TORKEPA-864480 format. One line per field, with one value per residue (C-alpha): chain; residue number from 1; x, y, z; residue in three letters. Coordinates in nm, 2 decimals, decimal comma, padded with zeros to 4 digits. Layout:
BEGIN
c = A ...
k = NUM ...
c1 = X ...
c2 = Y ...
c3 = Z ...
r = Ala ...
REM end
This chain:
BEGIN
c = A A A A A A A A A A A A A A A A A A A A A A A A A A A A A A A A A A A A A A A A A A A A A A A A A A A A A A A A A A A A A A A A A A A A A A A A A A A A A A A A A A A A A A A A A A A A A A A A A A A A A A A A A A A A A A A A A A A A A A A A A A A A A A A A A A A A A A A A A A A A A A A A A A A A A A A A A A A A A A A A A A A A A A A A A A A A A A A A A A A A A A A A A A A A A A A A A A A A A A A A A A A A A A A A A A A A A A A A A A A A A A A A A A A A A A A A A A A A A A A A A A A A A A A A A A A A A A A A A A A A A A A A A A A A A A A A A A A A A A A A A A A A A A A A A A A A A A A A A A A A A A A A A A A A A A A A A A A A A A A A A A A A A A A A A A A A A A A A A A A A A A A A A A A A A A A A A A A A A A A A A A A A A A A A A A A A A A A A A A A A A
k = 1 2 3 4 5 6 7 8 9 10 11 12 13 14 15 16 17 18 19 20 21 22 23 24 25 26 27 28 29 30 31 32 33 34 35 36 37 38 39 40 41 42 43 44 45 46 47 48 49 50 51 52 53 54 55 56 57 58 59 60 61 62 63 64 65 66 67 68 69 70 71 72 73 74 75 76 77 78 79 80 81 82 83 84 85 86 87 88 89 90 91 92 93 94 95 96 97 98 99 100 101 102 103 104 105 106 107 108 109 110 111 112 113 114 115 116 117 118 119 120 121 122 123 124 125 126 127 128 129 130 131 132 133 134 135 136 137 138 139 140 141 142 143 144 145 146 147 148 149 150 151 152 153 154 155 156 157 158 159 160 161 162 163 164 165 166 167 168 169 170 171 172 173 174 175 176 177 178 179 180 181 182 183 184 185 186 187 188 189 190 191 192 193 194 195 196 197 198 199 200 201 202 203 204 205 206 207 208 209 210 211 212 213 214 215 216 217 218 219 220 221 222 223 224 225 226 227 228 229 230 231 232 233 234 235 236 237 238 239 240 241 242 243 244 245 246 247 248 249 250 251 252 253 254 255 256 257 258 259 260 261 262 263 264 265 266 267 268 269 270 271 272 273 274 275 276 277 278 279 280 281 282 283 284 285 286 287 288 289 290 291 292 293 294 295 296 297 298 299 300 301 302 303 304 305 306 307 308 309 310 311 312 313 314 315 316 317 318 319 320 321 322 323 324 325 326 327 328 329 330 331 332 333 334 335 336 337 338 339 340 341 342 343 344 345 346 347 348 349 350 351 352 353 354 355 356 357 358 359 360 361 362 363 364 365 366 367 368 369 370 371 372 373 374 375 376 377 378 379 380 381
c1 = -17,98 -18,10 -18,43 -18,32 -18,44 -18,70 -18,71 -19,06 -19,34 -19,45 -19,24 -19,26 -19,54 -19,34 -19,06 -19,30 -19,38 -19,72 -19,74 -19,74 -19,70 -19,55 -19,62 -19,41 -19,18 -19,22 -18,88 -18,79 -18,41 -18,18 -17,96 -17,60 -17,48 -17,04 -16,82 -16,54 -16,31 -16,05 -16,02 -15,95 -16,03 -15,80 -15,93 -15,64 -15,83 -16,16 -16,34 -16,67 -16,90 -17,06 -17,43 -17,46 -17,75 -18,02 -18,32 -18,40 -18,11 -18,02 -17,83 -17,52 -17,26 -16,96 -16,72 -16,32 -16,14 -15,76 -15,63 -15,92 -16,22 -16,57 -16,80 -17,12 -17,36 -17,76 -17,68 -17,44 -17,09 -16,89 -16,51 -16,20 -15,98 -15,66 -15,74 -15,45 -15,43 -15,74 -15,61 -15,90 -15,75 -16,07 -16,39 -16,65 -17,06 -17,22 -17,54 -17,76 -17,94 -17,76 -18,02 -17,81 -17,51 -17,20 -17,01 -16,64 -16,49 -16,22 -16,16 -16,50 -16,79 -17,15 -17,43 -17,79 -18,01 -18,37 -18,41 -18,40 -18,04 -17,74 -17,37 -17,04 -16,75 -16,42 -16,22 -15,91 -16,01 -16,43 -16,54 -16,87 -16,84 -17,22 -17,53 -17,84 -18,23 -18,41 -18,77 -18,74 -18,51 -18,22 -18,18 -18,03 -17,58 -17,58 -17,40 -17,16 -17,11 -16,82 -17,04 -17,35 -17,46 -17,77 -18,02 -18,30 -18,57 -18,82 -19,00 -18,93 -18,80 -18,42 -18,23 -17,97 -17,73 -17,37 -17,12 -16,92 -17,17 -17,49 -17,67 -18,01 -18,00 -18,31 -18,57 -18,75 -19,03 -19,32 -19,61 -19,56 -19,74 -19,97 -19,70 -19,34 -19,07 -18,89 -18,61 -18,54 -18,31 -18,02 -17,97 -17,67 -17,53 -17,28 -17,17 -17,41 -17,75 -17,84 -18,07 -18,28 -18,58 -18,84 -19,11 -19,37 -19,18 -19,10 -18,66 -18,64 -18,35 -18,28 -18,11 -17,81 -17,91 -18,24 -18,35 -18,63 -18,68 -18,53 -18,69 -18,85 -19,01 -19,23 -18,96 -19,26 -19,61 -19,83 -20,07 -20,31 -20,48 -20,34 -20,10 -19,83 -19,87 -19,87 -19,52 -19,31 -19,05 -18,72 -18,53 -18,19 -17,96 -17,90 -17,57 -17,38 -17,09 -16,89 -16,99 -17,34 -17,52 -17,71 -17,89 -18,21 -18,36 -18,76 -18,95 -19,19 -19,06 -18,76 -18,47 -18,37 -18,02 -18,10 -17,95 -17,87 -17,91 -18,25 -18,40 -18,41 -18,44 -18,18 -18,32 -18,54 -18,54 -18,84 -18,67 -18,76 -18,49 -18,40 -18,06 -17,82 -17,63 -17,27 -17,10 -16,77 -16,67 -16,88 -17,12 -17,36 -17,45 -17,79 -17,98 -18,32 -18,59 -18,55 -18,16 -18,07 -17,76 -17,75 -17,47 -17,59 -17,45 -17,44 -17,43 -17,78 -17,94 -17,88 -17,84 -17,48 -17,53 -17,79 -17,69 -17,93 -17,78 -17,86 -18,20 -18,40 -18,11 -18,18 -17,84 -17,71 -17,61 -17,29 -16,96 -16,66 -16,28 -16,03 -16,25 -16,55 -16,84 -16,93 -17,25 -17,35 -17,65 -17,90 -17,69 -17,39 -17,24 -17,04 -17,02 -16,78 -16,93 -16,66 -16,75 -16,74 -16,87 -17,09 -16,95 -16,94 -16,59 -16,57 -16,69 -16,70 -16,94 -16,84 -17,10 -17,39 -17,64 -17,63 -17,52 -17,81 -17,52 -17,29 -16,92 -16,67 -16,39 -16,03 -15,87 -15,82 -15,96 -16,34 -16,41 -16,76 -17,01 -17,22 -17,60 -17,48 -17,17 -16,88 -16,65 -16,44 -16,15 -16,10 -15,82 -15,87 -15,61
c2 = -00,79 -00,82 -00,59 -00,38 -00,44 -00,71 -01,01 -01,21 -01,15 -01,13 -01,03 -00,65 -00,48 -00,18 -00,34 -00,44 -00,20 -00,01 -00,13 00,02 -00,10 -00,40 -00,74 -01,04 -01,16 -01,54 -01,59 -01,42 -01,37 -01,60 -01,50 -01,55 -01,86 -01,94 -02,19 -02,22 -01,95 -02,13 -01,83 -01,50 -01,14 -00,84 -00,50 -00,32 -00,03 00,18 00,48 00,68 00,67 00,97 00,92 00,56 00,37 00,65 00,54 00,29 00,13 00,14 -00,16 00,09 -00,23 -00,11 -00,24 -00,31 -00,34 -00,33 -00,14 00,07 00,06 00,28 00,31 00,62 00,69 00,79 01,19 01,13 01,15 00,89 00,78 00,62 00,46 00,24 -00,09 -00,20 00,14 00,34 00,63 00,88 00,85 01,13 01,26 01,39 01,53 01,41 01,65 01,33 01,06 00,70 00,46 00,14 -00,07 00,04 -00,16 -00,05 -00,17 -00,05 00,30 00,36 00,36 00,30 00,33 00,48 00,74 00,75 00,99 00,72 00,81 00,62 00,81 00,66 00,82 00,82 00,61 00,84 01,17 01,15 01,32 01,23 01,12 01,08 01,06 00,88 00,86 00,50 00,47 00,48 00,47 00,22 -00,01 -00,32 -00,23 -00,17 -00,45 -00,44 -00,61 -00,51 -00,23 -00,21 -00,10 -00,32 -00,14 -00,27 -00,04 -00,04 -00,06 -00,38 -00,31 -00,34 -00,05 -00,10 00,23 00,23 00,23 00,48 00,74 00,69 00,70 00,48 00,10 -00,04 -00,11 -00,43 -00,35 -00,61 -00,63 -00,54 -00,68 -00,48 -00,57 -00,62 -00,70 -00,35 -00,37 -00,54 -00,85 -00,80 -00,87 -01,13 -01,00 -01,14 -00,99 -01,17 -01,20 -01,04 -01,31 -01,06 -01,16 -01,01 -01,00 -01,18 -01,44 -01,50 -01,49 -01,34 -01,36 -01,05 -01,04 -00,76 -00,63 -00,54 -00,65 -00,90 -01,18 -01,47 -01,71 -01,68 -01,90 -01,88 -01,96 -01,95 -01,96 -01,72 -01,90 -01,82 -01,55 -01,24 -01,06 -01,13 -01,48 -01,42 -01,28 -01,43 -01,16 -01,31 -00,99 -01,20 -01,23 -01,52 -01,70 -01,80 -02,06 -02,11 -02,41 -02,26 -02,34 -02,07 -02,13 -01,88 -01,85 -01,72 -01,58 -01,79 -02,03 -02,23 -02,26 -02,42 -02,52 -02,45 -02,46 -02,14 -02,14 -02,30 -02,29 -02,64 -02,71 -02,99 -02,98 -02,79 -02,75 -02,60 -02,30 -01,93 -01,74 -01,31 -01,31 -01,40 -01,73 -01,83 -02,10 -02,29 -02,48 -02,79 -02,58 -02,35 -02,17 -02,05 -01,87 -01,87 -01,64 -01,78 -01,69 -02,05 -02,11 -02,44 -02,57 -02,78 -03,00 -02,75 -03,07 -03,22 -03,00 -03,21 -03,09 -03,15 -02,96 -02,65 -02,41 -02,28 -02,03 -01,74 -01,84 -01,43 -01,28 -01,08 -01,17 -01,07 -01,24 -01,46 -01,39 -01,62 -01,52 -01,82 -02,12 -01,92 -01,81 -01,38 -01,28 -00,93 -00,93 -00,68 -00,59 -00,57 -00,91 -01,02 -01,42 -01,68 -02,06 -02,29 -02,36 -02,70 -02,82 -02,54 -02,50 -02,13 -02,02 -01,67 -01,34 -01,01 -00,75 -00,39 -00,13 -00,17 -00,05 -00,33 -00,47 -00,44 -00,50 -00,82 -00,78 -00,70 -00,97 -00,99 -01,31 -01,30 -00,88 -00,83 -00,46 -00,47 -00,16 -00,10 00,11 00,42 00,41 00,26 00,10 -00,16 -00,37 -00,70 -00,97 -01,35 -01,45
c3 = 04,74 05,11 05,14 05,44 05,73 05,70 05,93 05,73 05,64 05,96 06,14 06,07 05,86 05,85 05,64 05,39 05,09 05,18 05,50 05,87 06,23 06,42 06,51 06,66 06,50 06,36 06,45 06,73 06,77 06,93 07,19 07,13 07,33 07,41 07,22 07,21 06,94 06,70 06,51 06,66 06,43 06,50 06,38 06,09 06,09 06,12 05,90 05,98 05,65 05,69 05,83 05,74 05,53 05,74 05,91 05,59 05,63 05,29 05,11 05,05 05,04 05,00 04,71 04,66 04,35 04,38 04,61 04,75 04,90 04,88 05,03 05,12 05,30 05,24 05,23 04,90 05,12 04,86 05,02 04,85 05,10 05,09 05,15 05,39 05,61 05,62 05,48 05,30 04,96 04,86 05,00 04,79 04,85 04,55 04,64 04,56 04,83 04,73 04,79 04,59 04,66 04,51 04,21 04,14 03,84 03,55 03,75 03,82 04,05 04,01 04,22 04,20 04,40 04,57 04,32 04,03 03,91 03,83 03,89 03,75 03,89 03,83 04,12 04,10 04,21 04,25 03,97 03,81 03,47 03,35 03,58 03,37 03,46 03,53 03,59 04,01 04,24 04,24 04,60 04,38 04,35 03,93 03,74 03,45 03,15 02,90 02,74 02,97 03,31 03,36 03,63 03,83 03,95 04,28 03,98 03,85 03,56 03,40 03,20 03,03 03,02 02,81 02,98 02,83 02,84 03,04 02,76 02,71 02,56 02,61 02,96 03,02 03,24 03,39 03,60 04,00 04,27 04,48 04,74 04,74 04,96 05,04 04,79 04,47 04,24 04,18 03,80 03,69 03,39 03,17 02,79 02,58 02,89 03,19 03,41 03,63 03,91 03,97 04,23 04,09 04,09 03,78 03,67 03,34 03,09 02,84 02,60 02,60 02,23 02,31 02,59 02,45 02,64 02,54 02,81 03,13 03,42 03,74 04,01 04,29 04,32 04,49 04,76 05,04 05,05 05,20 05,00 05,29 05,25 04,80 04,85 04,60 04,51 04,41 04,58 04,56 04,32 04,06 04,12 03,74 03,75 03,44 03,36 03,29 03,61 03,71 04,15 04,22 04,56 04,60 04,95 05,00 04,71 04,62 04,57 04,18 03,99 03,61 03,34 03,18 02,90 02,83 03,20 03,22 03,61 03,70 04,12 04,34 04,71 04,91 05,09 05,14 05,14 05,00 05,07 04,76 04,83 04,73 04,58 04,70 04,53 04,53 04,82 04,80 05,10 05,15 05,45 05,45 05,60 05,98 05,95 05,93 05,72 05,48 05,32 05,03 04,76 04,49 04,19 04,37 04,62 04,91 05,27 05,37 05,68 05,87 06,14 06,31 06,63 06,50 06,46 06,39 06,40 06,05 05,93 05,64 05,29 05,35 05,24 05,26 05,42 05,48 05,45 05,67 05,61 05,73 05,85 05,99 06,23 06,36 06,73 06,49 06,57 06,33 06,28 06,14 06,03 05,95 05,58 05,57 05,92 05,99 06,31 06,43 06,51 06,56 06,65 06,76 06,79 06,52 06,61 06,82 06,54 06,36 06,06 05,68 05,45 05,36 05,48 05,23 05,17 05,02 05,13 05,52 05,52 05,61 05,53 05,79 05,67 06,03 05,98 06,13 05,91 06,13 05,87 06,04 05,85 06,00 05,99 06,04 06,25
r = Unk Unk Unk Unk Unk Unk Unk Unk Unk Unk Unk Unk Unk Unk Unk Unk Unk Unk Unk Unk Unk Unk Unk Unk Unk Unk Unk Unk Unk Unk Unk Unk Unk Unk Unk Unk Unk Unk Unk Unk Unk Unk Unk Unk Unk Unk Unk Unk Unk Unk Unk Unk Unk Unk Unk Unk Unk Unk Unk Unk Unk Unk Unk Unk Unk Unk Unk Unk Unk Unk Unk Unk Unk Unk Unk Unk Unk Unk Unk Unk Unk Unk Unk Unk Unk Unk Unk Unk Unk Unk Unk Unk Unk Unk Unk Unk Unk Unk Unk Unk Unk Unk Unk Unk Unk Unk Unk Unk Unk Unk Unk Unk Unk Unk Unk Unk Unk Unk Unk Unk Unk Unk Unk Unk Unk Unk Unk Unk Unk Unk Unk Unk Unk Unk Unk Unk Unk Unk Unk Unk Unk Unk Unk Unk Unk Unk Unk Unk Unk Unk Unk Unk Unk Unk Unk Unk Unk Unk Unk Unk Unk Unk Unk Unk Unk Unk Unk Unk Unk Unk Unk Unk Unk Unk Unk Unk Unk Unk Unk Unk Unk Unk Unk Unk Unk Unk Unk Unk Unk Unk Unk Unk Unk Unk Unk Unk Unk Unk Unk Unk Unk Unk Unk Unk Unk Unk Unk Unk Unk Unk Unk Unk Unk Unk Unk Unk Unk Unk Unk Unk Unk Unk Unk Unk Unk Unk Unk Unk Unk Unk Unk Unk Unk Unk Unk Unk Unk Unk Unk Unk Unk Unk Unk Unk Unk Unk Unk Unk Unk Unk Unk Unk Unk Unk Unk Unk Unk Unk Unk Unk Unk Unk Unk Unk Unk Unk Unk Unk Unk Unk Unk Unk Unk Unk Unk Unk Unk Unk Unk Unk Unk Unk Unk Unk Unk Unk Unk Unk Unk Unk Unk Unk Unk Unk Unk Unk Unk Unk Unk Unk Unk Unk Unk Unk Unk Unk Unk Unk Unk Unk Unk Unk Unk Unk Unk Unk Unk Unk Unk Unk Unk Unk Unk Unk Unk Unk Unk Unk Unk Unk Unk Unk Unk Unk Unk Unk Unk Unk Unk Unk Unk Unk Unk Unk Unk Unk Unk Unk Unk Unk Unk Unk Unk Unk Unk Unk Unk Unk Unk Unk Unk Unk Unk Unk Unk Unk Unk Unk Unk Unk Unk Unk Unk Unk Unk Unk Unk Unk Unk Unk Unk
REM end
């Protein structure tokens, strides 16, 4: 999960936990240059989702399950929309301040709140089926296994809840540094284990039966004299492949490919990122702290291409649609980059309020939620 509004540690101290004030950004945003567009983006429908992400730009990313899109605002307005035409199926007021991304699976929607609650909601009518308490505010989207819902809180703790009724199964806690990025990692959950990145730069693998660590390792080592220099958050979600490889990014650290069972390092690169990468075939696509888009060979870690045209524009984590990587930026533009060549192929402006959460894609369709709550659905032509 992307830490909301974060440029880089030196870019805006106000957006790091416990800090305030503004300084010149380390990576000033580049002006957008013209290019020959090879694809077009046509609006299929648009809708308004309450008041949006709020002043703090909470990472309330929408979710899609089947033919429905679910979206919420920071005040607790939750909507179910038809993915084809945008018609509202239902709309409810949860009466709690929503703060996390949404997860929609198996006829339920899961989300977290600023009050440290987790809610399970019926996809059919918006009824709250259960709510559970976790140690602190939730910014990362809750992650399901067959029986559990795993939630990472801003205090660094990881809690497993019973998906059926919300009862607590176990909680894992670790030491949290004095200063961290505003946000938490999002766990990667499979039935046997949970992989969780911590704000102290460590990756831990937890046994889903009892929450006990099976192994953990340091991904990023704190360096420098100041607390800002020593930020090493694992703020993204690990990416797991079917053949058991795990890709992990860190801020002020490195990108590491691991053998997931024991944590053996397969390859590593010095690369600072707080955004979740995406794997497409043998290509691993990531965005560094400067908003450079980088394509790597997933087998070796070798760099294939790098696009620096969006430097400093605080782009979102990448999504993938119809052969293109899809990003939003701080001025509300949606950018498409051809995945094999790294060339810009399309661009449109969605909303001037900016785009902070990763676009949601399905085939050629892209759902984009802007910071003010404007939800636009576009098709790649």
